[in-house]
N, C-alpha and C positions, 0 to 999 in steps of 0.2 A: 605785517611784515614778519620777520623771523631772525633768529641768530643762526648762522650757517658756518660750516667748516669747509675748507678746501679739501681736495682729496689728500694732499700732503699732510694736513693737520689731522684728518681723520685716521690716516695710516699711523701717524705718530702716537695718537691717543690709544688706538687699538693695541699697538705693540706694548705700550707702557702698561695698560690694563692686563694684558696677558702675562707680563713679567710679574706684576703684583699678585696675580692669581685671584683677583676680585675687583669689583667696581662696576658701576652702572654707566659711567660717562664722566663728563666734566661739568663743573659749575663755573659760570662766568658772572661776575658781579662788579660793582664799583664800590669804592670806599672814599671818604673825604680825606684828602691828604695832598701834600706837595704844593708847589707854587701856583699851579693853575686850578687847583680845587678838587679834582677827582683822579683816581688811579684805578686801573683794572685789577681785579683779583681773580685768580684762576686756580681751581683746585680739583682734584679727583674726587668723585662722589661714590660712596658706598651705599647710601640710603636716601630715598626720596623724602623730602619734607612736605608737609601738607600744602604749604603755599607755593611750592615750586611750579614754575611754568616750564614745560618740557618741549623741546624741539628735537628733531632727529635729522642728521645730515650725513650722508655716506655711511649709514648704518651705525652712527655714534650718537648717543643722546647728549644734548647740551641743555643744562638746567640753569635757570636764573630765578631770582625773586622778582615780584612785581615792581618793587621800588627801583631796582637797578634797570629793569626792562625799559623804563622811560628814557634812560640815558644811552642804552646800547641796542635798542631795536634797530634791526637792519645791519648789524655788525657781521662782518665775515672774518673768521679767525683762520689765519694761515700759519704754516710752519715753514720757516725759511732758513737757509744757510747763507751767510754773508761772510766770505773769507773764512776766518777761524771760528767765527761765532755762529750759533744757531739758536733758534727759539721761536716762540709764537709772536706773530705780528697781527695787530688789530686794525681792520679797515672799517672804521665807524663813520657812517654818513652824518651823524649828529655832531661829530667833533668839529669845533670851530677854531680851536687854538690848542697848541701843545707847548709845554714849557721847554726851555732850551736844553735841559738835561734829558728830556724824553720820558720822565717818570710820571708825569701827570698831564691831564688835558682839561679842557673846558668845553661845555656844550652851549 
């Protein structure tokens, strides 16, 4: 499988990287936290790490580490506007449960 971006997410990442004036793409991973156990972490990437697994979607590189990939393989990252809020939304087929506050998930 792979980690993919929707066209909206790829467009947002490209615009942000252009404004920054540097960057290779985004890194998606997980960290242990919250009431359900895991939370997504997303950051812009300037350098490849030796252990990085790299995917490309709509011309944007998405990087992850092998440990996180076990939890997020198959995830589609979207960028949505809902009312006054906008941000990334994760569609993870491995996610079995999400905490009430929406900050963490369980696989």
